[in-house]
C-alpha positions as CSV (number, residue, x, y, z in Angstrom):
1,M,-10.3,-11.1,-13.9
2,T,-12.0,-8.9,-16.4
3,Q,-10.0,-6.6,-18.7
4,E,-11.5,-3.6,-16.8
5,V,-10.3,-4.9,-13.4
6,R,-6.8,-5.7,-14.9
7,E,-6.5,-2.1,-16.3
8,Y,-7.4,-0.5,-13.0
9,V,-5.2,-2.6,-11.0
10,K,-2.2,-1.9,-13.5
11,E,-3.0,1.9,-13.1
12,K,-2.9,1.5,-9.4
13,T,0.1,-0.8,-9.4
14,Q,2.0,1.9,-11.4
15,E,1.2,4.4,-8.9
16,L,2.3,2.1,-6.2
17,I,5.8,1.4,-7.8
18,G,6.1,5.2,-8.3
19,A,5.4,5.9,-4.7
20,A,8.4,7.2,-2.4
21,T,6.8,5.2,0.5
22,C,6.7,1.9,-1.4
23,S,8.6,-0.9,0.2
24,R,11.2,-2.8,-2.0
25,E,9.3,-6.0,-1.5
26,A,5.9,-4.4,-2.5
27,R,7.7,-2.7,-5.5
28,E,9.1,-6.3,-6.6
29,A,5.7,-7.8,-6.1
30,A,4.1,-5.2,-8.3
31,Q,6.5,-5.5,-10.9
32,A,6.2,-9.3,-11.0
33,W,2.4,-9.0,-11.2
34,L,2.7,-6.5,-14.1
35,D,5.0,-8.8,-15.9
36,A,2.6,-11.6,-15.5
37,A,-0.7,-9.8,-16.2
38,G,-2.5,-11.3,-19.1
39,T,-0.3,-14.4,-19.2
40,D,-0.7,-17.9,-17.9
41,R,1.1,-16.8,-14.8
42,E,-1.3,-14.1,-13.8
43,A,-3.4,-16.2,-11.4
44,E,-0.3,-17.4,-9.4
45,E,1.3,-13.9,-9.4
46,T,-2.1,-12.3,-8.3
47,K,-2.2,-14.5,-5.3
48,K,1.5,-13.6,-4.3
49,Y,0.7,-9.9,-5.0
50,I,-2.3,-9.8,-2.8
51,A,-0.5,-11.5,0.0
52,E,2.3,-9.1,-0.1
53,L,0.0,-6.1,-0.4
54,E,-1.9,-7.4,2.7
55,E,1.4,-7.7,4.6
56,D,2.6,-4.2,3.7
57,I,-0.4,-1.9,4.2
58,V,-0.1,0.2,7.3
59,T,-3.0,0.7,9.5
60,V,-3.8,4.1,10.9
61,D,-3.1,2.6,14.4
62,G,0.3,1.3,13.1
63,L,1.3,4.5,11.4
64,A,0.4,6.5,14.9
65,A,2.6,4.0,16.8
66,F,5.3,4.0,14.3
67,A,5.5,7.8,14.3
68,R,5.5,8.0,18.1
69,S,8.8,5.6,18.2
70,E,12.4,6.5,17.9
71,A,12.6,4.9,14.5
72,G,9.7,6.9,13.3
73,A,11.2,10.2,14.5
74,K,14.3,9.3,12.5
75,V,12.2,8.2,9.2
76,F,10.0,11.4,9.5
77,G,12.8,13.8,10.0
78,G,12.8,14.4,13.9
79,A,10.5,14.4,16.7
80,E,8.4,17.2,15.8
81,A,7.6,16.0,12.3
82,A,7.0,12.6,13.6
83,A,4.5,14.0,16.2
84,G,2.7,15.7,13.3
85,V,2.5,12.3,11.4
86,A,1.0,10.7,14.8
87,K,-1.5,13.6,14.9
88,H,-2.3,13.3,11.2
89,A,-3.0,9.4,11.9
90,E,-5.4,10.2,14.7
91,E,-7.3,12.7,12.6
92,I,-7.8,10.4,9.7
93,K,-8.7,7.5,12.0
94,A,-11.4,9.8,13.6
95,A,-12.6,10.6,10.1
96,G,-13.0,6.8,9.5
97,A,-9.8,5.8,7.8
98,K,-8.4,2.4,8.4
99,Y,-5.1,2.7,6.7
100,C,-2.4,5.1,6.3
101,D,-3.0,7.5,3.4
102,C,0.5,7.9,2.1
103,P,0.6,7.4,-1.7
104,A,1.8,3.7,-1.3
105,C,-0.8,2.8,1.1
106,A,-3.5,4.6,-0.9
107,A,-2.8,2.7,-4.0
108,V,-2.5,-0.7,-2.0
109,E,-5.9,0.1,-0.4
110,A,-7.4,0.7,-3.8
111,I,-6.0,-2.5,-5.3
112,L,-7.1,-4.6,-2.4
113,A,-10.7,-3.0,-2.8
114,K,-10.6,-5.3,-6.0
115,K,-9.3,-8.3,-4.3
116,E,-12.3,-10.5,-4.9
117,E,-12.6,-9.4,-8.5
118,M,-8.8,-10.3,-9.0
119,L,-9.0,-13.7,-8.0
């Protein structure tokens, strides 16, 4: 991995860690990767980090489905707010988005765009 890619991924990883929508597992993997960056553990942690990010990123279809569920209504603060999230997911999908555009998923998408350069 070049230093330029490493610095980019570090920046996006910090954004991910700071995102309220970041899962505990993704936050832990992000921190483990940051701790290993530039060390002899970097390659191993990079593979683990990418695997976790690929597991955690939410597709727009997944976002819409979750927003329409009972659990989604609880997370998003009620049925009306959840319906708005589902509508938003449909709108960004129509505009060509593949993934949720929350801060965590946006950071993950940016990191995964560098996947080949990271490995």
